[in-house]
C-alpha angles and dihedrals in degrees: 000000000000109000120211114239093229116113092241094057092043087056090049091052089055095044097044110035091164089069088075094052128087114260112264129201114263113253123195112197124216121227130300085059124213114262120239136177127348144251120257110209114202101161133029089234088074090070089070090058103034116032116227092251095051111129132188110244127197111222100171143357142180101082123134097226118344116208149153103033120191131175117238102211094188094055096032089231141113122244122198139165130245095202103196093042094053093232142122112213129203125215124190130176109260093010104061126199128350135161109261102177134010124202095029106166111008121050099168130095105248129036126172110205142041104263104069103130135080119289119181117034129192140161118235124224090275093054096255119145113244121192140196102223116202099187097043090041095224150096108253140179121222112228099202099187091055096034094229142108125245118206114235097174134351106153143050114207090342095309122111119251119249101236118311108232115180138003147185138187127224120223092266092056100256113144127226122190145166129231116199121159099248094116096053116107119230092259098038113115113239108225099176103057096202135052106247142199111213144187122213107196126212085250090063094250115140118211134179117241098180142346097181101093120091095213112007107191129151118039135189142156132234116248092262093047090237098111126052117202120203126180121214112214092195111129097221092046110031098174141141113224126207119208121192109225126213122217089263091054097253119134140205126232093285131216139244110273097176134008117197096188096103094042093052093047093047100043101029087217122162122248142076128232096276135138124025139197128176123210127218092268093053099256116145121229099199128176112227142116108004100000130298118002117205109212127183121234086258091057099257116147104232098179146305135253096224109213095170092230142066107290125208109188147328140214138191117239144122128112093306097030092244101105113102111215115201127201102207117175106289094352140078113215137177139195131185117243139171091232131091137199117278090209094065 
């Protein structure tokens, strides 16, 4: 693959190594699933979240860049994006992989670039699928019975977003999302000159949380909805920010919660600060160097689920909500935990 010399595309090459690989057929594995990777245990507290016999299992492979997993409680299945292929896939125990939605993120006729599809997926408080759409540069809701998308937000102060990347809802139904430029093609004009973090209130009002991160990416809320975590997938500043939220949803300047610079330099592991989930006890499950980092509410690195590849995002699901599904490059993985999603 010929890589553009622009900084954005150099960043994409680092974030999405599968883009440089030849497309492979999708394989859905039957149980018992093949084992892959390992768990690095740095603190005894990890044992309360990941039992000693927890193993990483590979349930499917062959995607171009898997991202944005979310558990569909009604269907008992996992949905996740393949961003370059403009699809949302569905995985269900005993049934394997099927295409759930195509197109998922770009509904136009011509797109210049490699990141056209949906990225982050989430269900709102009414159980409706909400998508970050790179190609259409918007936050949209999928209206299944009418087989169409409804735009929730696509502009800030009259200017089109870059390419919304990830999202989360608070318990009141307000939506928070990030808008880096990864989905913009090399010749696509950038209307919003910064990469923003936004809040879309239940009243329809859009507000800006921050415009100070180079590549805001993963986003998640603390169990009490008072702290907003945002990862920055910018190579020179691979940090996770924490913003204190006021009752009205406004935020201060925020502070650095976690900096992966030293870890990346020391271990040489693949992976940017990307997707985030928070469990009911306030621990962060954050994709980053090596796989998924488990970080205490105080910021202590308890251990890492080592996937051995660049890892995009993760989500809790399964019958009891304690299975962590991991979108890692061209693979879909899972591991059993004793934790569960604070957002549920």
